[in-house]
SERO-724373 format. One record per residue: residue in three letters; x, y, z of N, C-alpha, C in turn. Coordinates in Angstrom, 1 decimal. Atoms other than C-alpha are relative to their C-alpha. Layout:
# SERO-724373
[rec "ALA",[X,Y,Z],[X,Y,Z],[X,Y,Z]]
...
***
This chain:
# SERO-724373
[rec "MET",[0.7,-1.1,-0.2],[0.0,0.0,0.1],[0.9,1.1,0.0]]
[rec "PRO",[-0.8,-1.3,0.1],[1.5,3.4,-1.0],[-0.6,0.8,1.1]]
[rec "PRO",[0.6,-0.9,-1.0],[1.7,6.2,1.6],[-1.1,0.9,-0.6]]
[rec "THR",[1.1,-1.3,0.2],[-1.3,8.9,1.7],[0.2,1.0,1.1]]
[rec "THR",[0.1,-1.0,-0.7],[-1.0,12.1,2.8],[-1.4,0.4,0.4]]
[rec "ARG",[1.4,-0.5,-0.7],[-3.9,13.3,5.1],[0.0,1.2,0.6]]
[rec "GLN",[0.2,-1.2,-0.9],[-5.2,16.2,6.9],[-0.9,-0.3,1.1]]
[rec "ALA",[1.0,0.1,-1.1],[-6.8,16.2,10.3],[-0.2,1.4,0.4]]
[rec "ARG",[0.6,-1.4,-0.6],[-8.8,19.1,11.8],[0.3,-0.3,1.5]]
[rec "VAL",[-0.3,0.2,-1.4],[-7.3,19.4,15.5],[-0.1,1.2,0.7]]
[rec "ASN",[0.1,-1.1,-0.7],[-8.3,21.9,17.8],[0.1,1.6,-0.8]]
[rec "GLY",[0.3,-0.9,0.8],[-9.3,24.4,15.1],[1.0,0.5,-1.0]]
[rec "VAL",[-1.1,-0.3,1.2],[-6.1,24.0,12.7],[0.1,-1.2,-0.6]]
[rec "ALA",[-0.2,1.2,0.8],[-5.4,21.6,10.0],[1.4,-0.6,0.0]]
[rec "LEU",[-1.3,0.6,-0.3],[-2.6,19.2,10.6],[0.2,-1.0,-1.2]]
[rec "ASN",[-0.4,1.0,1.0],[-0.9,17.1,7.8],[0.7,-1.1,0.6]]
[rec "TYR",[-0.6,1.2,-0.4],[0.2,13.6,8.3],[0.1,-1.0,-1.2]]
[rec "VAL",[-0.2,1.0,1.0],[1.5,10.6,6.3],[-0.4,-1.3,0.5]]
[rec "GLU",[0.4,1.4,-0.3],[0.0,7.1,6.5],[0.2,-1.1,-0.7]]
[rec "GLN",[-0.2,1.0,0.8],[1.0,4.0,5.4],[-0.1,-1.5,0.7]]
[rec "GLY",[-0.2,1.3,-0.8],[0.6,0.2,6.4],[-1.3,-0.4,0.8]]
[rec "GLN",[0.9,0.4,-0.8],[-1.6,-1.7,8.6],[0.4,-0.7,1.2]]
[rec "GLY",[-0.6,0.5,-1.1],[-1.4,-3.1,12.0],[-0.3,0.8,1.0]]
[rec "ALA",[-0.2,-1.0,-1.2],[-0.7,-1.4,15.4],[0.3,1.3,-0.5]]
[rec "PRO",[-0.5,-1.2,0.2],[-0.5,2.2,15.0],[1.2,0.4,0.7]]
[rec "VAL",[-1.4,-0.8,-0.7],[3.0,4.1,15.5],[-0.1,1.3,-0.5]]
[rec "VAL",[0.0,-1.3,0.3],[2.6,7.5,15.6],[1.4,0.7,0.3]]
[rec "LEU",[-1.6,-0.6,0.0],[6.1,9.4,14.8],[-0.3,1.4,0.1]]
[rec "VAL",[0.0,-1.4,-0.4],[6.5,12.9,16.2],[1.4,0.6,-0.1]]
[rec "HIS",[-1.2,-0.8,0.2],[9.2,15.2,14.8],[0.3,0.8,1.1]]
[rec "GLY",[-0.5,-1.0,-0.9],[11.5,17.3,16.7],[-0.3,1.5,-0.6]]
[rec "ALA",[0.1,-1.5,0.5],[12.2,21.2,16.2],[0.6,-0.1,-1.6]]
[rec "THR",[-0.5,-0.5,1.5],[13.0,22.7,12.8],[-0.5,-1.1,-1.1]]
[rec "ILE",[0.4,0.9,1.0],[11.4,19.9,10.7],[-1.5,-0.3,0.1]]
[rec "ASP",[1.3,0.4,0.0],[8.2,18.2,9.9],[-0.2,-1.5,0.0]]
[rec "HIS",[0.1,1.4,0.1],[6.8,14.6,9.3],[1.1,-0.7,-0.9]]
[rec "ARG",[-0.9,0.6,0.9],[9.6,14.1,6.6],[1.4,-0.5,0.9]]
[rec "ALA",[-1.2,0.3,-0.8],[12.1,13.6,9.6],[0.0,-1.4,0.1]]
[rec "TRP",[0.1,1.5,-0.2],[10.8,9.9,9.5],[-0.1,-0.4,-1.2]]
[rec "GLU",[0.2,0.5,1.4],[10.8,9.5,5.8],[0.8,-1.3,-0.1]]
[rec "GLY",[-0.9,1.1,0.2],[13.7,7.0,6.0],[-0.4,-1.2,0.8]]
[rec "GLN",[0.4,1.0,-0.9],[11.9,4.8,8.5],[-1.4,-0.3,-0.8]]
[rec "ARG",[1.2,0.2,0.3],[8.7,4.9,6.6],[-0.5,-1.4,-0.6]]
[rec "GLU",[0.1,1.5,0.6],[8.8,1.7,4.5],[0.3,-1.1,0.9]]
[rec "ALA",[-0.2,1.0,-1.2],[10.2,-0.3,7.3],[-0.9,-0.1,0.9]]
[rec "VAL",[1.3,0.0,-0.8],[7.6,0.6,9.8],[-1.2,-0.5,-0.5]]
[rec "ALA",[1.2,0.4,0.7],[4.8,0.2,7.3],[-0.1,-1.5,-0.4]]
[rec "ARG",[0.0,1.3,0.3],[6.0,-3.3,6.6],[-1.0,-0.9,1.1]]
[rec "CYS",[0.6,0.7,-1.1],[4.5,-4.4,10.1],[-0.9,0.8,0.7]]
[rec "TYR",[0.8,-0.8,-0.8],[2.8,-1.5,11.6],[-0.8,1.2,-1.0]]
[rec "ARG",[0.7,-1.1,0.7],[0.3,1.4,10.6],[0.9,1.2,0.2]]
[rec "TYR",[-0.9,-1.1,-0.1],[2.8,4.2,10.1],[-0.7,1.4,-0.2]]
[rec "ILE",[0.8,-1.1,0.0],[1.5,7.5,11.0],[1.0,1.2,0.4]]
[rec "ALA",[-1.1,-1.0,-0.2],[4.1,10.6,10.8],[-0.9,1.3,-0.1]]
[rec "LEU",[0.7,-1.1,-0.2],[2.5,13.8,12.0],[0.9,1.2,-0.2]]
[rec "THR",[-0.8,-1.2,-0.2],[3.5,17.3,11.3],[-0.7,1.0,0.9]]
[rec "GLN",[0.8,-0.8,-1.0],[2.8,19.5,14.3],[-0.3,1.5,-0.5]]
[rec "ARG",[0.3,-1.5,0.2],[1.3,23.1,14.4],[1.3,0.7,-0.1]]
[rec "TYR",[-1.0,-1.0,0.1],[3.9,25.8,13.4],[1.3,-0.7,-0.6]]
[rec "PHE",[-1.0,0.8,0.5],[6.1,23.2,11.6],[-0.4,-0.3,-1.4]]
[rec "GLY",[0.2,0.5,1.3],[6.5,22.1,8.0],[-0.3,1.3,-0.8]]
[rec "THR",[0.0,-1.0,1.0],[5.7,24.1,4.9],[-1.4,0.9,-0.1]]
[rec "ASP",[1.2,-0.9,-0.1],[2.2,25.4,5.6],[0.1,1.1,0.8]]
[rec "PRO",[0.1,-1.4,-0.7],[1.4,28.9,6.7],[-0.5,-0.2,1.5]]
[rec "TRP",[0.4,0.1,-1.5],[1.2,29.3,10.5],[-1.5,0.5,0.0]]
[rec "PRO",[1.4,-0.3,-0.1],[-2.5,29.6,11.7],[-0.2,1.1,0.8]]
[rec "ASP",[-0.3,-1.3,-0.7],[-1.5,32.7,13.7],[1.3,0.5,0.1]]
[rec "ALA",[-1.4,-0.8,-0.2],[1.3,35.0,14.8],[0.9,-0.9,0.8]]
[rec "GLY",[-0.9,0.6,-0.9],[2.7,32.3,17.0],[-0.3,0.0,1.5]]
[rec "GLU",[0.3,-0.2,-1.4],[0.8,33.2,20.2],[-0.2,-1.5,0.6]]
[rec "GLN",[0.2,1.6,-0.7],[-0.1,29.4,20.9],[1.1,-0.8,-0.1]]
[rec "TYR",[-1.2,0.8,0.0],[3.3,28.2,20.3],[0.4,-0.4,1.4]]
[rec "SER",[-0.3,0.4,-1.4],[3.9,26.0,23.5],[0.3,-1.5,0.0]]
[rec "LEU",[0.0,1.4,-0.3],[4.8,22.4,24.6],[-1.5,-0.2,0.3]]
[rec "THR",[1.4,0.4,-0.4],[1.1,22.6,26.1],[-0.7,-0.1,-1.3]]
[rec "THR",[0.7,0.0,1.5],[-0.3,23.3,22.5],[0.3,-1.2,-0.6]]
[rec "HIS",[-0.4,1.4,1.1],[1.8,20.4,20.9],[-0.6,-1.1,0.9]]
[rec "ALA",[0.5,1.1,-0.7],[0.7,18.2,23.8],[-1.5,0.0,-0.3]]
[rec "ASP",[1.3,0.0,0.4],[-2.8,19.1,23.4],[-0.6,-0.3,-1.4]]
[rec "ASP",[0.2,0.4,1.3],[-2.8,18.7,19.7],[0.3,-1.4,-0.3]]
[rec "LEU",[-0.3,1.5,-0.1],[-1.2,15.4,20.0],[-1.0,-1.0,0.4]]
[rec "THR",[0.9,0.8,-0.8],[-3.5,14.2,22.4],[-1.3,-0.1,-0.8]]
[rec "THR",[1.2,-0.3,0.8],[-6.6,15.3,20.1],[0.1,-0.9,-1.2]]
[rec "PHE",[-0.4,0.7,1.3],[-4.9,13.8,16.9],[-0.1,-1.5,0.2]]
[rec "ILE",[0.1,1.4,-0.3],[-4.5,10.5,18.6],[-1.4,-0.6,0.4]]
[rec "ARG",[1.4,0.1,-0.2],[-8.0,10.5,20.0],[-0.8,-0.3,-1.2]]
[rec "ASN",[0.8,-0.1,1.1],[-9.4,11.3,16.6],[0.3,-1.1,-0.9]]
[rec "LEU",[-0.1,1.1,1.1],[-7.8,8.4,14.9],[-0.9,-1.2,0.5]]
[rec "LYS",[1.0,1.1,-0.4],[-10.1,6.1,16.9],[0.9,-1.3,-0.1]]
[rec "ALA",[-0.8,1.1,0.1],[-7.2,3.5,16.8],[0.0,-0.7,1.0]]
[rec "GLY",[-0.5,0.7,-1.4],[-7.0,2.6,20.4],[1.3,0.1,0.4]]
[rec "PRO",[-1.3,-0.2,-0.6],[-3.7,2.4,22.0],[1.0,0.1,-1.3]]
[rec "VAL",[-1.2,-0.2,1.0],[-0.7,3.6,19.9],[1.2,-0.1,0.5]]
[rec "HIS",[-1.2,-0.2,-0.5],[2.9,3.3,19.9],[0.4,1.4,-0.4]]
[rec "LEU",[-0.4,-1.3,0.3],[4.4,6.7,20.0],[1.4,0.3,0.1]]
[rec "VAL",[-1.5,-0.1,0.1],[7.9,7.5,18.8],[0.2,1.4,-0.1]]
[rec "GLY",[-0.1,-1.3,0.2],[9.2,10.9,19.2],[1.6,0.4,0.1]]
[rec "GLU",[-1.4,-0.8,-0.3],[12.4,12.9,18.8],[-0.3,1.3,1.0]]
[rec "GLU",[0.3,-1.1,-0.8],[12.5,15.1,21.7],[0.9,1.1,0.0]]
[rec "SER",[-0.6,-1.1,0.3],[13.5,18.4,20.6],[-1.1,0.9,-0.1]]
[rec "PRO",[-0.8,-0.2,-0.9],[13.1,20.4,22.6],[-0.3,-1.2,1.0]]
[rec "PRO",[0.1,0.9,-1.0],[13.6,17.9,25.6],[-1.1,0.0,0.8]]
[rec "GLY",[1.3,0.2,-0.8],[10.4,16.7,27.3],[-1.2,0.0,-0.7]]
[rec "ARG",[1.4,-0.1,0.8],[7.9,17.0,24.4],[-0.6,-1.4,0.0]]
[rec "VAL",[0.6,1.4,0.1],[7.1,13.3,24.2],[-0.3,-0.4,1.5]]
[rec "SER",[0.1,0.4,-1.2],[7.8,12.6,27.8],[-0.8,0.6,1.0]]
[rec "ARG",[1.1,-0.6,-0.7],[5.3,15.1,28.9],[-1.3,-0.1,-0.3]]
[rec "PHE",[1.2,0.2,0.5],[2.7,13.7,26.9],[-1.1,-0.6,1.2]]
[rec "PRO",[1.0,0.5,-1.2],[-0.5,13.3,29.2],[-0.3,-1.5,0.2]]
[rec "PRO",[0.1,1.3,-0.4],[-0.7,10.1,30.9],[-1.5,-0.6,0.0]]
[rec "ILE",[1.3,0.5,0.0],[-4.4,9.7,30.4],[-0.4,-0.8,-1.3]]
[rec "LEU",[0.3,0.8,1.3],[-4.3,8.1,26.9],[0.6,-1.5,0.0]]
[rec "PRO",[-0.4,1.3,0.0],[-3.8,4.4,26.5],[1.2,-0.2,-0.9]]
[rec "ILE",[-1.1,-0.1,0.9],[-0.3,4.8,24.8],[1.1,-1.0,0.6]]
[rec "ALA",[-1.3,0.8,-0.4],[2.8,2.7,24.7],[1.2,0.9,-0.8]]
[rec "VAL",[-1.1,-1.0,0.5],[6.1,5.0,24.3],[1.2,-0.9,-0.2]]
[rec "PHE",[-1.4,0.8,0.3],[9.2,3.5,22.6],[0.7,1.2,0.5]]
[rec "ARG",[-0.9,-0.9,-0.6],[11.9,5.3,24.3],[1.4,-0.5,-0.1]]
[rec "ASP",[-1.5,0.4,0.0],[15.8,5.1,24.0],[0.3,-0.1,1.5]]
[rec "PRO",[-0.2,0.2,-1.3],[16.9,3.7,27.2],[0.8,0.9,0.6]]
[rec "ASP",[-0.9,-1.0,-0.6],[19.5,6.3,27.7],[-0.4,1.2,-0.1]]
[rec "SER",[0.4,-1.2,-0.1],[17.3,9.2,27.4],[-0.2,0.5,1.4]]
[rec "SER",[0.1,-0.5,-1.3],[16.9,11.5,30.2],[-1.7,0.1,0.0]]
[rec "TYR",[1.4,-0.1,0.0],[13.1,12.0,31.5],[-0.3,1.0,1.0]]
[rec "SER",[0.2,-1.2,-0.9],[11.8,15.1,32.9],[-1.6,0.0,0.2]]
[rec "PRO",[1.4,0.1,-0.3],[8.1,14.4,34.2],[-0.7,1.4,0.4]]
[rec "MET",[0.6,-0.9,-0.5],[5.6,17.2,34.7],[-0.5,-0.3,1.5]]
[rec "ALA",[0.5,0.3,-1.4],[4.2,17.4,38.3],[-1.1,-1.0,-0.1]]
[rec "GLY",[1.2,0.7,0.1],[1.6,14.7,38.8],[0.1,-1.2,-1.0]]
[rec "THR",[-0.1,1.1,1.2],[2.8,12.4,35.8],[0.9,-1.2,0.6]]
[rec "THR",[-1.0,0.7,-0.2],[4.2,9.1,35.9],[0.7,-0.6,-1.1]]
[rec "ARG",[-0.9,0.4,1.0],[6.9,7.5,33.9],[-0.6,-0.8,-1.1]]
[rec "PRO",[0.7,0.7,1.0],[5.6,6.3,30.5],[0.7,-1.5,0.0]]
[rec "PRO",[-0.7,1.5,0.1],[6.3,2.4,30.1],[1.1,0.0,-1.0]]
[rec "ARG",[-1.3,0.2,0.8],[9.6,1.5,28.5],[-0.4,-1.3,-1.0]]
[rec "ILE",[0.2,1.2,1.0],[9.0,-0.8,25.4],[1.4,-0.1,-0.7]]
[rec "PRO",[-1.2,0.4,0.6],[12.2,-2.3,24.1],[0.1,0.3,-1.5]]
[rec "TRP",[-0.2,-0.4,1.6],[13.5,-0.9,20.7],[0.0,-1.2,-0.7]]
[rec "HIS",[-0.1,1.1,0.8],[14.1,-4.4,19.7],[-1.3,-0.4,-0.6]]
[rec "SER",[1.2,0.4,0.5],[10.4,-5.0,19.2],[-0.3,0.7,-1.2]]
[rec "LEU",[0.2,-0.6,1.3],[10.3,-2.3,16.7],[1.1,-0.2,-1.1]]
[rec "MET",[-1.2,0.2,0.8],[13.7,-3.0,15.3],[-0.2,-1.3,-1.0]]
[rec "ARG",[0.2,1.1,0.8],[12.7,-6.5,14.4],[-0.8,0.1,-1.3]]
[rec "CYS",[0.8,0.0,1.3],[10.2,-5.4,11.8],[0.8,1.1,-0.9]]
[rec "TRP",[-0.7,-0.7,1.3],[12.5,-2.8,10.3],[1.3,-0.7,-0.4]]
[rec "ALA",[-1.0,0.7,0.6],[15.3,-5.2,9.9],[-0.5,-1.2,-0.9]]
[rec "SER",[0.5,1.0,0.8],[13.0,-7.7,8.1],[-0.1,0.6,-1.4]]
***
């Protein structure tokens, strides 16, 4: 199945994402200064075993900003990501993130049933009241990429 570029309406703005494959959803979140294309090199490998979903966050990518940047914050990105995942209606997802700035993925609200793929050597800086997301070994995802 070829990749499909889609658009989701999230918290009043349109967010683009690329989707390919079937199976358990893997949502890939880029770091600063880039967009969903940060994950392009992994797309084919992930899509062989999973439902690959690479999101372009608000204020990133080639689309015009929806405002002058007043809403730019980790809170906005976390809210958008929470809404995006809920709107997928796919159940639990594997969330893969490049944390730039640090804490973007680790501060993800613990209210959603997600599994977070984490680099075991990465630092963790939780917000008050949150618990550490579960660690899922990279080798479970790497098995698919290596096939």
